[in-house]
C-alpha positions in Angstrom: 310.4 48.8 262.8 313.4 46.3 262.5 316.7 48.1 263.4 319.1 48.3 259.9 322.3 46.3 259.9 325.6 48.3 260.0 326.3 49.6 256.3 322.7 50.1 255.1 322.8 54.0 254.6 320.7 55.3 251.8 320.3 58.4 250.3 317.1 59.3 247.9 317.4 61.8 245.2 315.0 64.1 244.2 315.2 64.8 239.9 313.3 66.4 237.2 313.6 65.5 233.5 313.3 67.7 231.0 312.7 66.6 227.2 310.5 66.9 224.5 308.8 63.6 224.3 307.8 61.2 227.6 309.6 58.5 228.8 309.1 55.3 230.5 310.3 54.7 233.4 312.3 51.7 232.0 313.6 53.5 228.9 315.9 56.4 231.5 316.4 53.3 233.7 317.9 51.5 231.0 320.3 54.7 229.9 320.8 55.4 233.4 322.7 51.5 234.1 324.4 51.9 230.5 326.2 55.2 231.9 327.1 53.4 235.1 328.6 50.2 233.7 332.2 50.5 235.1 331.1 53.2 237.6 331.3 52.5 241.0 327.3 53.2 240.6 327.3 49.8 238.8 324.1 48.1 239.9 324.0 50.1 243.1 320.7 52.2 242.8 316.9 52.1 242.1 314.7 54.2 240.6 312.0 53.8 243.6 309.7 56.6 241.8 309.4 57.9 238.5 306.2 59.7 236.9 305.9 62.7 235.2 309.0 63.9 234.7 309.3 63.7 237.9 311.8 60.8 239.7 313.6 59.5 243.1 316.9 57.2 243.0 317.8 55.4 245.9 321.7 55.1 246.9 324.0 54.0 249.1 325.2 56.9 251.3 328.8 57.0 250.4 327.7 56.6 246.3 325.2 60.1 246.4 328.5 62.3 244.9 328.6 59.9 241.8 324.8 59.4 241.6 324.2 63.3 241.5 327.2 63.5 239.0 325.6 60.5 236.5 322.3 62.6 236.9 323.8 65.9 235.8 325.3 64.0 232.8 322.4 62.0 231.5 321.6 63.9 228.2 319.9 61.8 225.8 317.1 59.0 226.5 315.9 56.8 223.6 317.7 58.8 221.1 316.0 61.9 222.3 317.9 64.4 224.1 316.9 65.5 227.8 317.9 67.2 230.3 318.3 66.2 234.0 318.0 68.6 237.3 318.8 66.8 240.9 316.6 69.0 243.5 317.2 67.9 246.4 318.7 64.7 248.5 317.5 63.3 251.8 317.9 60.1 254.1 314.5 59.4 253.8 312.1 58.6 251.3 309.9 60.0 252.9 310.9 63.4 252.9 311.1 63.8 249.6 307.3 62.2 249.1 306.0 65.0 251.2 307.9 67.4 249.7 307.4 66.9 246.2 303.9 65.3 246.5 302.5 67.7 244.2 304.8 65.6 241.5 304.2 62.3 242.3 300.1 61.8 241.0 298.5 57.8 240.9 300.6 55.0 239.9 303.5 56.1 241.4 306.2 53.3 241.0 307.7 51.9 244.1 310.1 49.1 244.8 
């Protein structure tokens, strides 16, 4: 495995989305990106998993708290109300995938 460059540290944040209607990954990402404009998070995160109301957000380790605040503040996607709840933060995506494997089924979207 190649050695990571200095400063390439990430945090992975598991979250759930409670909504009346299911959202596509692209719709959720679009809303999150719009909310992040003008903040340190702008263009610095990725949704690595988004399926069945469960997701994992990848952010630079120094922006973890801002990312949690942003997720918690998101309350509308495609003009429909939602509630986002963060579950756990980890330094590796494997930890979260193992812990929440029952929420992740076929067709996982990864980057």
